[in-house]
C-alpha positions in Angstrom: -17.7 29.3 -34.3 -14.0 29.8 -34.2 -12.4 30.4 -37.6 -11.2 27.2 -39.2 -7.5 26.8 -39.8 -6.7 27.5 -43.5 -4.6 25.4 -45.9 -2.4 28.5 -46.3 -1.5 28.0 -42.6 -0.7 24.4 -43.3 1.5 25.4 -46.3 3.3 27.9 -44.1 3.9 25.2 -41.5 5.4 22.9 -44.1 7.9 25.5 -45.1 8.7 26.4 -41.4 9.2 22.8 -40.2 10.9 21.3 -43.2 14.4 21.4 -41.6 13.1 19.9 -38.4 11.2 16.8 -39.5 11.4 13.7 -41.5 9.2 13.1 -44.6 7.8 9.8 -43.5 7.1 6.9 -45.8 3.8 5.6 -47.1 3.3 1.8 -46.8 0.7 -0.6 -48.0 0.0 -4.3 -47.7 -0.9 -6.3 -50.8 -2.4 -9.0 -48.6 -4.6 -6.6 -46.6 -5.8 -5.0 -49.8 -6.6 -8.4 -51.3 -8.6 -9.4 -48.1 -10.5 -6.1 -47.9 -11.0 -5.4 -51.6 -9.8 -1.8 -51.2 -6.5 0.0 -51.6 -5.2 1.2 -48.1 -2.2 3.4 -47.8 -0.5 4.2 -44.5 1.4 7.4 -43.6 3.8 6.1 -41.1 4.5 8.8 -38.5 6.1 6.3 -36.2 9.2 6.9 -38.3 9.0 10.6 -37.6 11.5 12.2 -35.2 10.5 11.3 -31.6 8.5 8.4 -33.1 5.2 10.3 -33.6 3.5 13.1 -35.6 3.5 15.5 -32.6 6.9 17.0 -33.6 5.2 18.6 -36.6 2.9 20.8 -34.5 5.5 21.5 -31.7 8.2 22.5 -34.2 5.7 24.7 -36.0 4.7 26.6 -32.9 8.3 27.3 -31.8 9.3 28.2 -35.4 6.3 30.5 -35.7 7.2 32.3 -32.4 10.8 32.8 -33.5 9.8 33.9 -37.0 7.6 36.6 -35.4 10.3 37.9 -33.1 8.5 36.4 -30.1 11.1 33.8 -28.9 10.2 32.9 -25.3 12.6 32.6 -22.4 11.0 29.3 -21.4 8.5 26.8 -22.8 6.1 24.7 -20.8 3.7 22.0 -21.9 1.4 19.3 -20.5 1.3 15.8 -22.1 1.0 12.1 -21.6 4.0 11.5 -23.8 4.3 12.1 -27.5 3.6 15.9 -27.3 6.1 16.0 -24.4 8.9 14.6 -26.5 8.0 16.8 -29.4 8.0 20.0 -27.3 11.3 19.0 -25.6 12.9 18.4 -29.0 11.5 21.6 -30.6 12.7 23.7 -27.7 16.1 22.1 -27.7 16.5 22.9 -31.4 16.0 26.6 -30.6 18.0 26.5 -27.3 14.9 27.3 -25.2 14.6 25.7 -21.7 11.5 23.5 -21.4 9.5 22.1 -18.5 6.9 19.4 -19.3 4.1 18.4 -16.8 3.2 14.7 -17.3 0.9 12.3 -15.5 2.8 9.7 -13.6 0.9 6.9 -15.4 2.4 8.0 -18.8 4.5 5.6 -20.7 7.9 5.2 -18.9 9.6 5.2 -22.3 8.0 8.5 -23.2 9.0 10.0 -19.8 12.6 9.0 -20.2 12.7 10.2 -23.9 11.4 13.6 -22.9 14.2 13.9 -20.3 16.7 12.7 -22.9 15.7 15.6 -25.2 16.8 18.0 -22.4 13.4 19.0 -20.8 12.7 19.1 -17.1 9.8 16.6 -16.4 7.4 17.2 -13.5 5.3 14.1 -12.8 1.7 14.6 -11.6 -0.8 12.2 -10.1 -3.6 13.2 -12.5 -4.1 15.0 -15.8 -6.1 17.6 -13.9 -3.1 18.3 -11.7 -0.8 18.6 -14.8 -3.3 21.0 -16.4 -3.4 23.2 -13.3 0.4 23.3 -12.8 1.1 24.1 -16.5 -1.4 26.9 -16.3 0.3 28.3 -13.2 3.7 28.1 -14.9 2.5 29.7 -18.1 1.5 32.9 -16.1 5.2 33.6 -15.4 6.8 36.3 -17.5 8.7 35.2 -20.6 7.0 31.7 -20.5 5.1 30.3 -23.4 2.7 27.3 -23.1 2.4 25.0 -26.0 -0.8 23.0 -25.5 -1.0 19.4 -27.0 -3.7 20.3 -29.6 -5.8 23.4 -28.9 -3.6 25.9 -30.9 -3.9 27.0 -34.5 -0.2 26.4 -35.2 -0.5 23.0 -33.7 -3.4 22.1 -36.0 -1.5 23.6 -39.0 1.6 21.6 -38.2 -0.2 18.3 -37.7 -2.0 18.9 -41.1 1.4 18.6 -42.9 1.4 14.8 -42.5 -1.8 14.5 -44.6 -0.7 17.2 -47.0 2.6 15.3 -47.7 0.7 12.0 -48.2 -2.0 13.4 -50.5 0.4 15.2 -52.7 2.2 11.9 -53.2 -0.9 9.7 -53.6 -3.1 12.0 -55.5 -6.9 11.5 -55.4 -8.2 9.3 -52.6 -11.8 8.5 -51.5 -11.4 8.3 -47.7 -9.0 9.6 -45.1 -8.8 8.5 -41.5 -6.8 9.6 -38.4 -7.1 8.9 -34.7 -8.6 11.5 -32.3 -7.3 12.4 -28.8 -7.6 16.2 -28.5 -8.3 16.5 -32.2 -5.2 18.3 -33.4 -4.0 15.7 -35.9 -7.6 15.0 -37.1 -8.4 18.7 -37.5 -5.2 19.3 -39.5 -5.9 16.2 -41.6 -9.4 17.5 -42.4 -7.9 20.9 -43.4 -5.3 19.4 -45.8 -7.8 16.9 -47.3 -10.5 19.5 -47.7 -8.1 21.5 -49.9 -6.2 18.9 -51.8 -8.9 16.2 -52.3 -12.2 18.0 -51.9 -14.4 14.9 -52.7 -12.7 12.6 -50.1 -14.5 11.7 -46.9 -12.7 12.3 -43.7 -13.5 10.2 -40.6 -12.0 9.8 -37.1 -11.5 7.1 -34.6 -11.3 7.3 -30.8 -11.6 4.7 -27.9 -15.1 3.8 -26.8 -13.8 4.1 -23.3 -12.7 7.7 -24.0 -15.3 8.8 -26.4 -15.6 12.5 -25.4 -15.3 13.6 -29.0 -18.2 11.4 -30.2 -20.2 12.6 -27.2 -19.4 16.2 -28.1 -20.3 15.8 -31.7 -23.6 14.2 -30.8 -24.5 16.9 -28.3 -23.2 19.8 -30.4 -21.0 21.1 -27.5 -17.7 20.1 -26.0 -18.2 17.3 -23.4 -15.4 16.6 -20.8 -14.7 13.2 -19.2 -14.5 13.1 -15.4 -11.2 11.2 -15.4 -8.6 9.9 -17.7 -10.0 6.8 -19.6 -8.4 3.4 -19.0 -7.7 2.6 -22.6 -4.7 1.1 -24.3 -4.8 4.0 -26.7 -2.7 6.2 -24.4 -2.5 8.9 -27.0 -6.2 9.4 -26.8 -6.7 9.6 -23.1 -7.5 13.3 -23.3 -10.4 14.6 -21.2 -11.9 16.8 -23.9 -11.3 18.2 -27.3 -10.4 21.9 -27.7 -12.4 25.0 -28.6 -10.1 25.3 -31.7 -10.2 21.6 -32.7 -14.0 21.0 -32.1 -15.3 23.1 -35.1 -13.0 21.2 -37.4 -14.2 17.8 -36.0 -17.7 18.9 -36.7 -16.8 18.8 -40.4 -16.1 15.1 -40.3 -18.3 12.5 -41.9 -18.2 10.4 -38.8 -16.4 9.7 -35.5 -16.1 5.9 -34.9 -15.9 4.6 -31.3 -13.5 1.7 -31.1 -13.5 -1.1 -28.4 -10.3 -2.2 -26.6 -10.6 -5.6 -28.4 -10.7 -3.9 -31.8 -7.7 -1.8 -30.8 -5.7 -4.9 -29.8 -6.7 -6.7 -33.0 -5.5 -4.0 -35.4 -2.4 -3.2 -33.4 -1.4 -6.9 -33.9 -2.4 -7.1 -37.5 -0.9 -3.8 -38.7 2.4 -4.6 -36.9 2.4 -8.0 -38.6 1.4 -6.9 -42.1 3.5 -3.7 -42.3 6.5 -5.0 -40.3 6.7 -1.9 -38.2 5.9 -0.9 -34.6 2.4 0.5 -34.1 0.9 2.4 -31.2 -2.5 1.2 -30.1 -3.8 4.8 -30.7 -3.2 4.8 -34.4 -4.4 1.2 -34.9 -7.9 2.4 -34.0 -8.1 4.1 -37.4 -8.1 0.8 -39.3 -11.2 -0.4 -37.5 -12.9 2.9 -38.3 -12.0 2.4 -42.0 -13.3 -1.2 -42.0 -16.6 -0.1 -40.5 -16.9 2.8 -42.9 -16.2 0.6 -46.0 -18.9 -2.0 -45.3 -21.4 -0.2 -47.5 -18.9 0.8 -50.2 -20.2 -0.3 -53.7 -16.8 0.1 -55.4 -13.1 -0.3 -54.7 -11.9 2.7 -52.7 -8.5 4.3 -52.2 -7.9 5.1 -48.6 -5.3 7.1 -46.6 -4.7 6.1 -43.0 -2.5 8.3 -40.8 -0.6 6.1 -38.4 0.2 8.6 -35.7 3.1 7.0 -33.9 5.2 4.0 -32.9 6.1 4.6 -29.3 5.0 1.7 -27.2 6.4 0.6 -23.8 6.9 -3.0 -22.5 3.7 -3.1 -20.4 1.5 -2.0 -23.2 3.3 -4.4 -25.6 2.6 -7.2 -23.2 -1.1 -6.4 -22.9 -1.4 -6.2 -26.7 0.2 -9.6 -27.2 -1.2 -11.6 -24.3 -3.3 -13.5 -26.8 -2.7 -13.6 -30.5 -5.5 -12.5 -32.8 -3.7 -13.3 -36.0 -5.8 -16.4 -36.6 -8.7 -14.1 -37.3 -8.2 -12.9 -40.9 -9.2 -9.2 -41.5 -12.4 -8.8 -43.5 -15.2 -6.4 -44.0 -17.7 -7.7 -41.4 
């Protein structure tokens, strides 16, 4: 098994990225807590630079390279959106040219934002093609490939979100984050395991793209044949990574969330918290609700809301039919 990322690495990442990121707020809803009978706190990474947690990991990788006198001549990455923007911004901060390979079905807002941060964008018909092209580009001298999740410094950087939240909240009973490639969830586990050792850590991923759950059940990494058609665009990865998988194996459970449940919680969290919510991070709330069904006492819960970048087409699909007449409850 690969060596797990340490909390010392998360602490180093916090120091390294402090000038580059925003300390995002923690929100809660009195009404939601009243309905569910538990205290839910949301770390809102949609208010982060680039609108998602990804800038934490990307900034940490670039800062780590520079710190170790290994500043590359060029940076490349492959992403469906949030990681693309994060790498583009991190590279810009250090005056390093960046090329990002993105599937052409990625959010148009995320594609345009990546270009706006100064990166060259190469659109690909499939994720497989993007993976192949970035690998070819990374073989060129002086070029460094920053993967979306399968990198120790990515995991350490993403773990800073939970570390910030837990230092502010103190003891919690449960922590949940969404899972695409597993970088955020792995880093969340590392931070929680150190700062709040008795807390349970759970994950959420789309049922239509449940490669992580399949991998955890089988004990080995399982890869999807094609990008899943889920509204949770941040979780359309084909497989988790060799670095993230051992961390995911430490989780209490990985919940598989239906598209209907994703829509439901995207609507309700947007309404209750009065902020923009990506479908990917809304999954976590359904996982929390399912996990708390057997709770015998009131629990204190931290939910990492991973981002707030949502385009018009996705917004339209989310709000085709209102679910706000169905009050949240532990069912």
